[in-house]
C-alpha positions in Angstrom: 66.2 -72.2 20.0 68.3 -71.6 16.9 69.1 -74.8 15.0 72.6 -76.1 14.8 74.8 -75.2 11.8 74.2 -77.4 8.8 70.4 -77.3 9.3 69.7 -77.2 5.5 71.8 -80.3 4.9 71.2 -82.2 8.1 68.5 -83.1 10.6 68.6 -81.0 13.9 67.7 -83.8 16.4 66.4 -81.9 19.4 67.5 -84.5 22.0 71.0 -84.7 20.7 71.8 -81.0 20.3 75.1 -79.8 21.6 74.6 -76.8 23.9 77.1 -74.0 24.4 77.6 -73.1 27.2 76.6 -76.3 28.9 74.5 -74.4 31.5 71.7 -74.1 29.0 71.4 -77.8 28.4 68.0 -79.1 29.4 69.3 -81.5 32.1 71.5 -78.8 33.7 68.5 -76.4 33.6 66.3 -79.0 35.3 68.9 -79.5 38.0 69.1 -75.8 38.6 65.4 -75.8 39.3 65.8 -78.7 41.7 68.6 -76.9 43.5 66.5 -73.7 43.9 63.7 -75.8 45.5 66.1 -77.1 48.1 67.9 -73.8 48.8 64.8 -71.6 49.0 62.2 -73.1 51.3 60.1 -69.9 51.0 59.2 -71.1 47.5 57.1 -73.7 49.2 57.5 -76.2 46.3 57.7 -79.8 47.2 59.4 -82.5 45.2 56.6 -84.2 43.4 56.0 -87.3 41.4 55.1 -85.0 38.5 58.7 -83.9 38.4 59.8 -87.4 38.0 57.3 -88.0 35.2 58.5 -84.8 33.5 62.2 -85.8 33.7 61.2 -89.2 32.3 59.3 -87.7 29.4 62.2 -85.4 28.6 64.7 -88.3 28.6 66.8 -86.9 31.5 68.6 -89.9 32.8 70.7 -88.3 35.6 67.8 -86.2 36.9 65.6 -89.3 36.9 68.2 -91.3 38.9 68.6 -88.4 41.4 64.8 -88.0 41.9 64.5 -91.7 42.7 67.6 -92.1 44.9 67.7 -88.8 46.7 64.1 -87.7 46.8 62.5 -91.2 46.9 59.9 -90.4 44.2 57.8 -93.3 43.1 57.9 -94.3 39.3 54.5 -95.9 39.4 52.7 -93.0 41.2 49.7 -91.7 39.2 47.5 -89.0 40.6 43.8 -89.8 40.9 41.0 -87.3 40.4 37.4 -87.8 41.1 34.5 -86.5 39.0 33.7 -83.6 41.4 37.3 -82.4 41.4 37.3 -82.6 37.6 34.3 -80.3 37.4 36.1 -77.7 39.5 39.0 -77.3 37.1 39.0 -75.6 33.6 40.6 -78.7 32.0 42.0 -82.0 33.1 45.4 -83.0 31.9 45.8 -86.8 32.1 49.2 -87.4 33.6 50.9 -90.8 33.1 53.2 -92.3 35.7 56.9 -91.9 35.1 57.4 -95.3 33.5 54.6 -94.6 31.0 56.0 -91.1 30.4 59.5 -92.6 29.6 57.9 -95.1 27.1 55.9 -92.3 25.5 59.2 -90.5 24.8 60.9 -93.5 23.5 63.6 -93.4 26.2 64.6 -97.0 26.8 67.5 -96.0 29.1 65.2 -94.1 31.4 62.8 -97.0 31.5 65.7 -99.2 32.5 66.5 -96.9 35.4 62.8 -96.5 36.6 62.1 -100.3 36.5 65.5 -101.5 37.8 65.6 -103.6 34.6 62.4 -105.5 35.6 60.5 -105.7 32.3 57.7 -107.8 33.9 56.7 -104.9 36.2 53.0 -104.1 35.9 52.7 -100.4 35.0 49.0 -99.7 34.5 45.5 -100.5 35.9 44.9 -103.0 33.1 47.6 -105.3 34.3 50.0 -104.6 31.5 53.7 -104.9 31.9 56.6 -102.9 30.5 57.2 -105.7 28.0 53.5 -105.6 26.9 53.9 -101.9 26.1 57.2 -102.4 24.3 55.8 -105.1 22.0 52.8 -103.1 20.8 52.9 -102.0 17.1 54.2 -98.5 16.8 55.7 -98.3 20.4 57.9 -95.3 20.7 60.7 -97.6 21.9 61.6 -99.2 18.6 62.6 -102.9 18.4 66.4 -102.3 18.0 66.5 -100.3 21.3 64.1 -102.7 23.0 66.6 -105.5 22.4 69.9 -103.7 22.9 68.9 -101.7 26.0 66.0 -103.5 27.6 66.6 -107.1 26.5 63.2 -107.4 25.0 62.8 -109.3 21.7 60.3 -107.7 19.3 59.5 -109.5 16.1 60.3 -106.8 13.6 58.6 -108.8 10.8 55.3 -108.5 12.7 55.9 -104.8 13.1 55.7 -104.4 9.3 52.0 -105.1 9.1 49.6 -104.5 6.2 46.7 -102.3 6.7 43.3 -103.7 7.7 42.0 -102.7 4.3 44.3 -101.4 1.6 41.6 -100.3 -0.8 41.3 -96.7 -1.7 37.6 -96.2 -1.1 37.3 -92.7 -2.5 39.2 -92.5 -5.8 37.0 -90.3 -7.9 38.1 -86.9 -6.7 38.5 -85.4 -10.2 42.0 -84.1 -9.2 45.1 -85.2 -11.0 46.3 -88.5 -9.5 49.3 -89.0 -11.7 52.4 -90.2 -9.9 55.8 -89.5 -11.5 57.2 -92.2 -9.3 54.8 -95.1 -8.9 53.8 -95.8 -5.3 51.6 -98.6 -4.3 52.9 -99.5 -0.8 50.0 -99.8 1.7 52.3 -100.9 4.6 51.7 -99.4 8.0 54.0 -100.1 10.9 51.4 -99.1 13.5 47.8 -100.0 14.0 45.1 -99.3 11.4 41.5 -99.6 12.5 38.8 -99.9 9.7 36.0 -97.6 10.8 33.6 -99.5 8.6 34.1 -102.4 11.0 35.1 -100.9 14.4 34.7 -97.7 16.3 37.6 -96.5 18.5 36.0 -95.4 21.8 37.5 -92.9 24.2 38.3 -95.7 26.7 40.2 -97.7 24.0 41.9 -94.7 22.7 43.1 -93.7 26.1 44.2 -97.3 27.0 45.7 -98.4 23.8 47.1 -95.3 22.1 47.3 -92.2 24.3 48.8 -93.9 27.4 51.3 -96.0 25.4 52.1 -93.0 23.3 51.3 -94.8 20.0 50.1 -93.4 16.7 47.0 -94.9 15.0 45.1 -94.7 11.7 41.3 -94.8 11.4 40.7 -96.1 7.9 37.6 -95.1 5.9 36.7 -92.8 8.8 35.5 -89.8 6.8 32.0 -89.9 5.2 31.7 -90.2 1.4 29.9 -86.8 1.3 32.7 -85.1 3.3 35.4 -86.5 1.1 33.4 -85.5 -2.0 33.2 -81.9 -0.7 37.0 -81.7 -1.4 36.7 -82.9 -5.0 37.7 -80.7 -7.9 34.1 -80.3 -8.9 33.1 -79.1 -5.4 36.1 -76.7 -5.1 35.2 -75.3 -8.5 32.2 -73.8 -6.8 34.3 -72.0 -4.2 36.1 -68.7 -4.2 39.2 -69.0 -2.0 39.8 -72.6 -3.0 38.8 -72.4 -6.6 41.3 -74.2 -8.8 42.2 -70.9 -10.5 42.8 -69.1 -7.1 46.4 -68.2 -6.4 48.3 -68.9 -3.2 51.8 -68.6 -1.7 53.8 -71.8 -2.3 57.2 -73.3 -1.4 59.1 -76.6 -1.5 57.6 -77.6 1.9 54.8 -76.4 4.2 55.6 -73.1 5.9 59.1 -72.7 4.2 60.3 -70.0 6.6 60.1 -72.4 9.5 62.6 -74.7 7.9 64.9 -71.9 6.7 63.7 -72.3 3.1 62.6 -69.7 0.6 59.1 -69.3 -0.6 58.4 -68.9 -4.3 58.4 -65.2 -5.2 55.3 -65.7 -7.3 52.0 -67.1 -6.3 50.6 -70.2 -8.1 47.1 -71.4 -8.8 45.8 -74.6 -7.3 45.5 -75.9 -10.9 49.2 -75.2 -11.5 50.1 -77.0 -8.3 47.8 -79.9 -9.4 49.8 -80.1 -12.7 53.0 -80.2 -10.8 54.3 -77.0 -12.4 57.5 -75.7 -10.9 58.3 -72.2 -9.6 61.0 -70.2 -11.5 62.8 -69.6 -8.2 62.8 -73.3 -7.2 62.8 -75.2 -10.5 63.7 -78.6 -8.9 61.2 -78.6 -6.1 57.6 -79.7 -6.0 55.2 -77.0 -4.8 53.0 -77.1 -1.7 50.8 -74.6 0.1 49.7 -74.6 3.7 47.6 -72.1 5.7 45.8 -71.8 9.0 42.1 -72.5 9.0 40.8 -69.0 8.4 38.8 -70.2 5.4 37.2 -73.2 7.0 33.8 -71.6 6.7 34.2 -72.2 2.9 36.0 -75.5 3.0 33.5 -77.0 5.4 30.4 -75.3 4.2 28.4 -78.5 4.4 28.9 -78.3 8.2 28.3 -74.6 8.5 32.1 -74.1 8.6 32.7 -76.4 11.6 34.9 -79.4 10.8 34.0 -80.8 14.2 30.6 -81.7 12.8 32.3 -84.1 10.4 35.2 -86.6 10.5 37.1 -84.5 13.1 34.3 -85.2 15.6 36.7 -87.7 17.2 38.6 -84.8 18.6 35.7 -83.8 20.8 35.4 -87.4 22.0 39.1 -87.8 22.8 40.1 -84.3 23.9 38.9 -81.3 25.9 39.1 -79.5 22.6 41.2 -76.4 21.7 43.2 -76.7 18.5 45.1 -74.9 15.8 43.8 -75.8 12.3 45.7 -76.1 9.1 44.7 -76.9 5.5 47.3 -77.9 2.9 47.5 -79.0 -0.7 50.5 -80.0 -2.8 51.6 -81.5 -6.1 52.8 -85.1 -6.7 56.1 -85.5 -4.9 55.6 -82.5 -2.5 55.4 -82.8 1.2 56.2 -81.5 4.7 59.8 -82.0 5.8 60.7 -83.4 9.2 59.3 -81.3 12.1 57.5 -81.9 15.4 54.9 -80.2 17.7 52.0 -81.1 20.0 49.7 -84.0 19.2 47.9 -83.8 15.9 45.0 -85.4 14.0 45.3 -85.3 10.2 42.7 -86.1 7.7 43.5 -86.9 4.0 40.8 -86.0 1.5 42.6 -86.3 -1.9 45.7 -88.3 -3.0 47.9 -90.8 -1.2 50.3 -89.7 1.6 53.4 -91.4 2.7 54.4 -90.8 6.3 57.8 -91.2 8.0 57.6 -90.6 11.7 60.1 -90.7 14.5 59.4 -91.1 18.3 60.2 -88.1 20.6 63.7 -89.3 21.3 64.4 -88.7 17.6 62.2 -85.7 16.9 63.8 -83.0 14.9 63.6 -80.2 12.3 65.4 -79.9 9.0 65.6 -77.7 6.0 66.0 -80.6 3.7 63.1 -81.5 1.4 60.7 -84.3 2.3 62.3 -86.5 -0.4 65.8 -85.9 1.0 64.6 -86.5 4.5 63.1 -89.9 3.4 66.5 -91.0 2.0 68.1 -90.1 5.3 65.7 -91.7 7.8 63.6 -94.3 6.0 65.9 -97.2 6.9 67.0 -96.0 10.3 66.0 -98.2 13.3 64.0 -95.4 14.9 61.9 -94.5 11.8 58.3 -95.8 11.2 56.5 -95.7 7.9 52.8 -95.6 7.1 50.6 -94.9 4.1 47.5 -92.7 4.5 44.6 -93.1 2.1 41.7 -90.8 1.3 39.2 -90.9 4.1 41.8 -91.8 6.7 42.3 -90.0 10.0 45.7 -90.4 11.5 46.7 -89.5 15.1 50.3 -88.5 15.8 51.2 -88.2 19.5 53.0 -85.4 21.3 56.5 -84.6 20.1 56.7 -87.2 17.4 58.8 -86.1 14.4 57.0 -86.5 11.1 57.6 -86.0 7.4 55.2 -86.6 4.5 55.2 -87.1 0.8 52.2 -86.7 -1.5 51.7 -89.3 -4.2 49.5 -87.6 -6.8 47.9 -84.2 -6.0 46.9 -84.1 -2.4 44.6 -82.2 -0.1 44.5 -82.6 3.7 43.5 -80.9 7.0 45.2 -81.1 10.4 44.3 -80.1 13.9 47.1 -79.6 16.4 46.1 -80.1 20.0 47.9 -77.7 22.5 49.9 -79.5 25.2 47.7 -78.4 28.1 44.6 -79.9 26.6 44.4 -83.7 27.2 41.7 -86.4 27.2 39.0 -86.0 29.8 39.1 -88.9 32.2 36.5 -91.4 30.9 37.4 -94.1 33.4 36.7 -92.4 36.7 35.2 -93.8 39.8 31.5 -93.0 40.2 32.0 -91.1 43.5 
C-alpha cells in the first residue's frame, strides 16, 4: 500500500493508517470475509479458531469480540498435530492460540478482550499465565501498556538489563572502527544468551522466544574463524568484496524502498569505510545492501553455504527457506525503520545499535536512521539493544527495526518467509 503523505518526514505506522475509503480498512475487509462465509454456504468454509488467532495477531478488536460472542470461538484453542500428520505435509506452521497471538502482536486491548481481564489465566502447556508472558524481557506488550490497559506492573528498571557479557570478543577486524560520535552503551532491553556458556535449544527457543514473540541475542555465537573471514585482510583476497570494489550506495539500505534517492555514483568499500560522502547526498553516511548472490565468495570457507556456519541455528529452529542479504556501511550509517517477516541477523564487523518496535508499532519511514532514533528512542513502545561482533540476533515477525552502525560495519541477514515456521519439537511420540 502507498504510504501516507509526509512519509519522508514522519513514520508511517501501519496499524494507525487512515484508510480512504473506510471499506479498505483491514477490520472492514476482515468483516466482509466473515459476511461472505455466512451468506454463501456453498463456500463450505467454517468459522475456525484460526480466524480468531488471525484477528488477534492483526489487532482487530471488534472482529475479535464478534468471533468470541457470536461464533463462540475459543481463545485458548490450539490445534494439535502428531508426527505422522507432520510427515504428510510440506511444512508445518506452528500456530499459537489467540491469546498468544495477541501478545505476539503487542495488542494489549485484544488480550483484555480474549481473557476477560483475567491476567492469571494459564495460556500454554508450561503453566504460564498472561502475566508471566507480559513480565518477560522484551515482551511485545511494553510496560506502559501492560500497566495502563492490563493492570500489570512491570519493573521498567529490570527491563533495562545489561548484556550477559559486554566484551567485544572479536575486535581485530582490520577495518576502520573510528566513531565520530563515541558509543559504548552495551545495554539490551531483551534477553542476551552467551553462547560460550549456554546453547539455546529448539525447545527453549520455541517456548521462551517464538511463542511469546520475543527477540533474543546469542552473544559470541559466531566462530572466531568465521568472523575473521570478514576481516579486511580476508576481503582483500576477494573480487566482488575487495575493498577497492565499487557498489551502489545510499543513505540507508535499499533507498528506493523508503522513497530516498541512491547516490548517482558508485563508491568503493574503502571509501565507505572512510566515511566519505556522496556528492548527491553530502550530509548522509553511506551504506550498501544486496541480496545474497555473492555468498559463494563471502562464505568460501563453507563452500558458499552460510548454513554451515553461525546461521546453522536457522536449520535447528525453522523449516528453512530464506531471503539472504549482506550489507556494509560507514560509521553513522544504518537501516531506517522498516518491518518484514522474522529475521536472523549476524554482525561480523563494527558495533550496531538497534531500535525495535513491536508489531503494533511497526512502520516504514523515509527518514534517516539517525532521525528515526531521535523520534522513537524515548517512546514507551521502543526497545533498544546493542549488537556486537559475533552476535546473532533474532527479530520476530512484523517487528519494526532501525539500526545505526558505530564504526564501519558488515553484517548478514536471513529473512524467514511467513509460511515457514519451527518444526514441532515437542510432539507426542504417537
